[in-house]
N, C-alpha and C positions, 0 to 999 in steps of 0.2 A: 422023648424028652421035650418039654414046652420050646417055642421057636420061643428067638428073644423079642420084649416089645420094647418100643421107643415112642408112644404116643401113650403120654402120663393119663388119658383114660380111660385106658384099656389096664392099666398098671393098678394092684392095690398097694399102699404105703412103702410094705418093706420092698418093695422091688425099685419104689423111686429115692429112697435110700442107700439102694445100690450103687444107682449114680451118684449123687452124691457124693460119696466116697471118694469117685475118679476122681470128678470136673462138677463146674459150677456154671456152665454153659446150659442154656436152655432154649431150644428154638419156638418162635409163636409166630404161624404159619395164619395170613389175612389175604382173602378174595374179595370178588363179587357174585353180585347173581343179577345179572343184564344180558339182554338181548344178543347175540353173536349170529347173526342172521340168519338164514334160514334152516341151517344144516348142522350147530353144534348148539349143545344147551345152554341155558343163562350160568349154570355152573362153572362154565368154562375155567375164567380165570383161577377159580380155588381149586378145581382138582388138580389143573396142571401144579400149581404149587402144595398141591398133598403129594402129589407124587413124586417131585421134586426134594419135597423137605425129607417126605420118610426113607428115598434112598440117601440123601446126604447123612439123616441121622444111621442110617446102617453102615454105613462107610466111616462115620467118624464116632460113633458110639456114642450121640449126643441124644437125650430125650426132646419132645417136643411137643405144643398143648393140640389139641383139638382145632382144627382151621374155624377161622371166624369166615363166615359164608357169606357174608352182608358188606360190602365197603359204600364210599363215596361214589356214585352213582346218578348225580341230577341229572343231566347230560343226554341220557339214557333212557330217563324215562316214559318219552315220548307222552301223545296226545291221553287223554281222558279217554277211555274205554277203547283203547286201540288193543288192549289184549296183549300189551308186549313182555309183561311180567317180570319186567325190572324192579326190582325191591333196593333203594338204597337209603342209606342213614346218612342224617344231618350230622358236620363234619362235627358237633359240640358231641351229638351222639355216637359217632365212632370214636372218638377219643377216649373219651369216657369208658365205654366196654372195653379198647383197647388196657387204659390206665388201669381199672379195674383188675384184669386177667394180669399185665406185670406186676404191681401191686401185689398178687397174691402168692405169684413164684417168687418171686425174694423174698416176703414173710416163710416161705417156707423154708428158702436155704440156698436158692439160689442166686446169686451176684452179675453174670453177664445175661444179657440177654437179648436175640438176634432175632427180629421182627423181619418175617419171609415175608412181602411184599409181590401179591401175584397181579394187582391193578394198579394200573399207570396212574389214573387219577386220586387213589388213595395215597401218595404220595404229595400230592399237593396241600394235603390238610394234615398231614402227621408231623411235622419238624416240631411243632407245641410240643406237640404227644413224648415224643423220645428227652427232648430237651427238659421235661417237666420231672419226667420219673428219672432222671439222670440230678436234675438238680436239684431235689427233695429227696432223695433216696441213697444216691453215691454210686449207684451201681453200673456196671458197664453197660449202656446202651448204643446197639448197631441197628442197620435196617439193611436184607440184601434184597436185592430187585432181580431176580433170574427170568428177565423177558430181552426182548432183540429190536424194543424202539427205537429205531436209527444207530445204533447199537449192536452189529452183531455177533463180536464179540467172541468168546469159545465156541459157539456153534454155526461162524460162518461156511467152514468145512460142508456142511451135510443142508445147507440153505442152497436151490439151482435156483431162487427169483433173485437173489441179492437187495443191496439195498434200497435202490430205486421200486423194487415189487412194494416196499415195505414190509415183507414176513409178517414180521411179530405185531402186526397194530392193530388189526381187530380180527376175526375170524380166517387171518391168510392162512399162508403154509406153513407156517410155523405152530402157530396154535391147531388147526383144525392137525397138523401130525401130531402131536403133543396128544390132541383129542383120541385121536387111532391106535395111538399106545396106551392109554389111558383104561377104554371102554370103548372096543371097535361100535358097540351095540349103541353107544348115543351120540353117535354121527350119522347122517343121513346127506352121504356123498352126491344125492339122486339131486340134491338140492342146491348145492354148491357152484355157484359163480365166481367168476373173477370179478372184480371192482376197482376201484381206482378211490381218492378223493379229491374233494375239489373245492374252493372257495364256496362259501355261500350265497346265493342267485343276489342277498339285497346288499353285498357290497358292490363297487362299481367297479369297472373291467379296469384291469392292474392288478389287482389284487390275485396272487395266487396262493393256493394250498395244496399238498401231495399228502397228508401226514395228517395223525391226529391231536398235535400239540395244538396248543390255545391260538400260536403263532403264526400272522399268515405273512406272505412274501409280495415286496413292493420295489423293483427295480430289482429283485434279486438278494434287493437287505430282508431282516426280520425284523423288524422294531416295535411292528405291532403286534398286538393282543388283544381279545373281541371275548367277551363270552358269548359262545355258539353251542347249541343243543347239537348231538352227534349227527340226527338224522339231514342235516343243512351240508353237510361235508360229505357226510356216507349215510344217503339215504336208506340203504339197504341193510346198514350194519356191519359192510367187508368194504375191509380196503386191503387188499392183496390178492393173492392167486392159489386158492385154497385148491384146486383141480391137478396142483402139482405133489400135495402132499403124501404122504406115506406114513403108514405105522414104525416101518424102520426108519425116516428120519427123528419121527418124536421118541424114539427108545433112545436115539443115539444124542438127541438134544438131551432128556431126561438124565442120562448119563453125565453129561461135559457140565451140566450145572449144577448137577450134587456132587461132582467131581470137585469141582471150583470150590464150592460152600466146604465140601467138608475139610480141603485142606484149610483153611481159613479158620473151623474151627479147630482144627487140629495147632493151629500156633496161638490162640486163644485159650485154650485149658489152660495149659502152665503157668500161666499170669496171675501172681498173686492181687486178689481182689476183697476179699474181707474183711478187713482192716478199713477199705475205704469206703465203707458201708455206711451210712450217717443215720441211717431211720431202716428199720426193720420191718418193725411190725405194723401192718396193715390196722392200722388205728381206727381211721375215720372211713370203715367199711362196711358201716350203715348208712 
């Protein structure tokens, strides 16, 4: 007996029709391809996103599209000829690709779309996308962000570093653990090191920073934000402590995120939405 498939890229169309007979929900994962220190692969954000999406699909019996590997990462590209490998999409390019994916699955009969965002900076530029898809088609469009930047949430019991070590910010405890769970062969723990973020050197003394948000603190208040390059506040591409990462932690975190997402998917399934669709055919597909 063949195993159950959830990635529509691996299915034949009768398999997709079977899913549509049960519900009209589909997940669309997308991440990034960017430098994650010297010990993690560039595809870290996408691989984590795939692992969580795949497990949520199994739990909720909901299909998903293949993950979009590339995201919005202009601050990770670094100097010319640095060999960092980051590939970034411009905001309009990312939104255009995700728009076409969304319009395609709506065309085929899906009415409820959940984008699974594996990279924090993608969130900065995709609000116009999810609103455009909703306003043009009438589809239900949501976004889930299964990562722990300033908010440990469901994974707090499994993290040793705590919020002060920003375990999810970049290549730290969480991301390293989840990559160990995804594929230990892609992780070079012999290169891992603990690092903390700091304010860029060009900011006057008094401004403080300990994470990857655009904001900086002054007198303990975060009213200012600046356009910053990642290397200006995290030169080695790491924020947190990857040395306390373990495969077991990663497995527990993936499962916790996936179960939380699956619960939401189960709640969304029975909501009637077909009659809310105002434009299904992807007319402007050329």
